[in-house]
N, C-alpha and C positions, 0 to 999 in steps of 0.2 A: 409507476416507478416513483420511488422517493427521490429526494434531492441527492445527487451524487457529486462529490467534490474530490479532487485529486490535489494532493500537496506533495511536491517533488523538490529535490535539491540535493546538494552534496552532503557528505558526512559532517556531522556536528554543526550544521547550519541553523538549526532551530525548527526544522520541519515538523518534528513530532510535537514540539511545544505549540506551534501554530495550529496543528490539527486538534490538539487538546482544547485550545481556546475556542476553535470553531465548534467542537462538540459541546462544550459548556454553553456556548451562545445559542445552541439549537433549542434549548429549553426542554429537551426530551431526556428520558432516561438513557444513559450511555452504556453500551456493551462494548468493551475494549477487547478486540480480537488480536491477541499476540501471536505472531507466527514464529517467534523464537521460543526455544525451551532451554532450561538450565542444562549445563554441561559440567559434570563433576570434575572433569579434567581441565577446565578452562576458567580459572578464577577471574580473569579480566573480562571475559564474556559475561559471566554471572554478575559482575559489578555493573556492566552496561545495562543489563536487565533490571537490576535493583534500582538504578537511577530512574528508569522509566516508571517502575512500580511506585516509587516515592512520590511522583507527581500526580498520580491518579487520585481522584476524589474517592472518599470512602464508600459512597453510594453507587459507584460504578461497578458493574459486573465484569470480571475478566475471564475470558476463555482462551486457553492455549490451543491454537489450531495450526499446527505446523504443515499439514497436508490438505485436509478436507475443507478448504475455504468455501467452495461453491455450495456444498451441503449446509454448512453453517449459515451462510448468508440466506439461503433459501428458507431456512426455518425461522427467520426473523419476523417479529411482529411489526406492524406498520407504525406504531406509536413510539418507536425507539430510534436512537442514533447509533449506528455501528461505526466504530473507529478501528480500521484495520492497519496495524503497524507491525511489519512492513511488507510490501510486495517484494522487495529485494531478498529478504530472508525466505519468503515463500518460494520464490524462484530458485534460490540456492537449495532449498529442501527438496526440490523436484528435478535437479539437474541431471539425475541419472535416467530420466525418462528419455526414450528415443524420440526423435523429432516428430513423428506422426502422432505419438501419444501426447506429446507436449502440445501440439496444435489442437488436439481434441480437448485437452485440459483448459487451454486458453479460451476456446470457443464456448465451453461449458460455463466458465466463469463469466464471460461477457454476456451470454444469454441470461444467466442468473441475475446479474446486476441489472439488466434491462427489465426484469420481472419483479424484483423485490420492491415492496411498498415502503420499507423503512428508509430513513436517510442513511447515507453511507459516506464516510470520509476515508479515503485511502492515502497512506503515506508510502512514497516510493523514492528510492535513491536514484540519482543521476550518476551513471557510471561511465558514460562514453565520452567524457570531456578531456581525456588525457591520452596517454600512449596506448596504442593497440596492445592488448595483453599478449605476451610471448607464448602462452600456452593455449591449446585448444579449449580447455575447460573454462578459462577466463574469457576468451572470446565468445564462447557459447553463452555464458552467463550474461555478459554485457549485451549481446545481441538479443537474447530472449527478453531481458528486462526492458531494454529500450523499445522493442516492438510492442510489448504488453502495455507500457505506459502510453505509447502513441494510440493504440487501439482503445484503451480505456478512456483516454481523454475525450474521445468523440462522444462518449456517453455522459460526460460530466457537465453540470451546470456551471461549475467554476473550476479553473485550474490555476493553482498558485505555485510560484517558484519562490523558495526560501533560500537565500544565499547571503553570506556575510551578515547574518542576523537581521536581514530585511526581507519583507514580504512583497512580492510583485504579483498582482492579479493578471495572469496572462490572458484570461478571457476578456479582459477590458483592454489591455495594452496590445494584444496581438491578434492575428487571424489564424484559424486552424488550417492546416493543409487538408486536402481532400483525403478521405480514407484510402488506405492502401488496398489495391485490388489484387 
């Protein structure tokens, strides 16, 4: 297994920028795996994507992978750094999956991460710090993403929290909870 890093935090905190810095510091060729895709009906969404695209280095390869994340990771060569931005968008893309299928999708992703020889940096949003969503789909999204982040963190060499434009290395400052059974 390559080096696995998780960068998490709230919206607009700088988590993607920190993940990009870590990717540059890896000294490896970077493959940027974008889980978001353009939406012709949403100019603001497309502007957010454009902001991310502008920061990427010219020699980075970008793959748009809204669904098939495990398969894409499994194909990675060991001498590269994969930057996955973001798990929240990936979870949103798969919200229509029934719970049993979702659990299989997560298990497949975690098994793949454990086997891939490439370095991987995952960006994920923290969504459960506020009011419990009023609608079932919102609660489902929040719960799925939170659970995925916790499970993935157990496979990571480093877990960073980016908030308020500051980076905290949770792997140094904190202690992990035991894996959920």
